[in-house]
N, C-alpha and C positions, 0 to 999 in steps of 0.2 A: 202753954205747953209748948208752944214754938221758941215762944222767947230760951227757954231752958236748952232746945235740942240746939238752938243757934250757937249759945254760950257753949254747948258740950263741942260743938262742929269747931268751933274756934279755937277750943284749945289741944285740939287733937291733931296733932302735924299729920296727918296720913289724910284727913277730911281736907284740911285746905286749899282754896282753889289752887291752880296752874299759875305760876309769876307769868305776869301776860310778857311779850318781847319785847316790850319798851322800857316796863319797870328792871327785866334783868339788864337791858344792853344799858343803861341808866348805873345802876350798882357797879356793874361788871366796870365801866371807864374809868369809877370812882376808885374801884381795886388795882387799877391797873396802875393807877396812880402813885399809890400805896407800892404796888410789885418793882415801880421805876425807880423808887425812892429807895426799895432796900437794896435795887441791886446796884447802885452807885453809892451803897453804902457798905456792899460788903467789897465790892473792890476797892474803894478806898482806904476799906481796915484790912485787908487778907482775909475775909473771913471765910470757913468753909461749911457748905451746908448739902446737907443728903439727905431725901423725901425722898422715900420708898412708897409706892403705889400699890396696892394688892386688892383684891376683890373676887368676885364671881365674874363668871363671862358674862358683857353684856351690859354690866354694870355703871360704865360710864368711864373707864380708867383714860381712856384717849381724848375725852371730850373736855374734861378735866384738866387734864397736861398741856391741850391747845389751850385751853380757856386761859390758864399761868403764863403761857409760854410764847402766846403772841404777841403782843407790844413789847416784849423786853430784848436783848441782843444773846442769839444764841453763842456768843464767845463766852458769856458767861453761866446762864443757864443753858445746861446740856442736856439734853436725853437720851438716856441710854438705855435699848429695846435688845436685849440681846439673841441670837438666832440660839437654834437647839445646839446643843454643846458636838463638839470636833471628839473624835476617836481619844487625840491627844488629852484633852479637855478631860474627858470621863477618866482619866486616868490620874487626874489631879487630886489634889484636896479638893472637897466640895465650893470651897467658897474662893479658891483661886483665879480662878476666871472674872470675877467680879471686883477683885480689892482695886485692879488697875484703873478701874472708871472712876474709883473715888475721890472726891473734889482736891483739885488743890487750891491754894490758898486766891481768893477773889472768883472761887467760881460754886455756883449752885449746879449738884447735879441732882436730876430726877432718874428713877429705876423706874421704868414700865416693866413691870412685874421683875423680882431680884432673885436673891438667894434664896426666896421664899420657895420657889418654884418643888423644891426638896419635900417642904412639906405639904404641899400643895397638888399640884398635878404631876409630880413625880410618884407622890406615894397613890393618888385614889387612880392611877395608869397603870401601876406597877411595873414604871420604871427604873424601881429602886427598891430593895431589902427593908422589910421593918426594922432592922437594926441597923440600916444605916439613915433611917428616918429617927430612930430614936437617938445614934448619937449627934445626928445634925439637933433635935430641939434640945438636949441637953450642952452643946459647944456654945451653940451658934449665940444664946446671950453674953458669953465668954466675947467672943470677937466683935458685937456691938461695944461693948465695954470696953476695948480697946481703940475703936473709932472712935468713941466718944471722946476719951482720955487724949488721943492726938489731936485733941481739940475741932472736931466736927458737930456739927447741930446735926442731930439725927431725928425725922419726923417718919414716925410709918401710919400711912393712913389705908386703911381698909373700907373700900364700899362695897355696901348690901342693897341686894337687889330682892324685890320678893319672885315667885316660883314665877308668877301672871307674868309679871311686868319683864323680868327674861325672857320669857314666852312671847313677848309678844314684839320684843327689840328681835331676835333673833330671826323671827319671821320676816319681819320688816326687812332685814338684810337681807332675805331671798330673796324679796320682791325689787330689792332698790338696786340698778346699776353700777350705782355709785357706791354702794355700801359689800356687796359679794364678795371682793376681797379681804373682808374681815371675817368671815364664816368659815375656819379651816374643818377638815374632818376631826381634826382635835375636839375641836370645840362640838360638833357633832355625837362624839362620843362621850364626852363630858355631860352636854346637857341629860342624857338618862339618869347620872349616879350623883344627885342634888344631894341627896342624905350621905354620901359616902365623903361631899367635900364640907358638909355641913359637918361630919364629924372629925376630919383632918382639921376645919378653920377653928371648931374648938379645943383639938389640942397642942395645936399650933400656940393660940392663944394662951393660953394656960401657963404653959413652957416660958413665952417669949415675951409676955408682955411685963414689962420689968420697969422699974424707976428711972433708969437711964434710956431704957428705948420703948417707951406705953406704946400702945395701939392707940391711935383715933379711928372712930369708925364712926362713918356718915351714912344717913338712908338716902340712898341716891333713887330712889320712885320715881322723884321729880327730879331730871338732870339740870336743870337752871338752879333751883334751890342748893342741889349739890353744891356744883361749883362754885354758887356765890360762897356758902358756907366753910366749903374747903379751904379756898381764898385766905376769908377773913379768920380762920383758925391760924392755919400759916403764919399772918402777919402776927398774929395777937402774942405767938410764939417766940417769937424774932427780936431780941431786944434793938431794932436798928433803928436809926434816926437820920435826919431829914440832913444831908449832905452841902455847904451852901455853895451855890454855882455864881461865876460872874455871871451877868445879864448878859444876851446875846442879843446882837448887830450885825444885820447885814452889811457887809463892805461895799464900797461903790465897786461894781460890773467894769472892765476895762472896757476901755473904748477899741471900735475894732480896727482903728490900724489900717485901714486899706483891705480889709477881708471882706472875701465874697461868696455868697454861697455857691457852691460848684452847680453846674447845669447837666452833668451828669446823668445819665437815668439808671433807675435803683430798683431794684425788685422790691417793692410795696405790698405789704400788707392790703387784701381787697377788704372795705370799710364795709361791712355786712349787716353790722348793729347799731 
């Protein structure tokens, strides 16, 4: 019986042991090397990549984006997290304010929330009408078709978290002075509307999960596994190649040529640690 129970546990992702920090960092380091290879290929070939991250509040979008970008150049990997629209932007075609941020040749643009705000928070919180949501869901596959036809590689990730894990993470934000900025009044209002968000997500998936812009869903109850899984999936969907590089050798440093360090006083930072 114990053997059967162990086997069942092994096959159930939800019951797997948490990934140790050592194993996580080892795997992340390996993936970071591949992300740098991707970066160099994107620059060399003039590739355009757009990655959209959506999901529940507290699902780990920010941590995943940080894991992707912490070892690559911000000149190539550009993160877009737009604030609430201005009055002028509200009068525009809905997706208009997002279009200027799409990648040019040699760029990877990551949207930390995107045009899908209309299908999620705006719908649930009543910031737009039912008719506007319906129009958006009908039109956005055509917009994404145009984006892809322009040569952009489009990837859309949804991070899913359980109600209990979401509660645990949001409560941790309340107690941790480093994270309190992550908890907004909108998050608190959204928290009570779990099933409204579930219905909105389901409608969004049904209308916008297309061959040219499929939704890729990640279980993020284990943040470390989710980050590794998403980065691995991302790399597997882009046909990047290792760009040859010349061997780097540091040149000889110049001789001082009579230079001497100045002895004038400077305001130095106290060494407290």
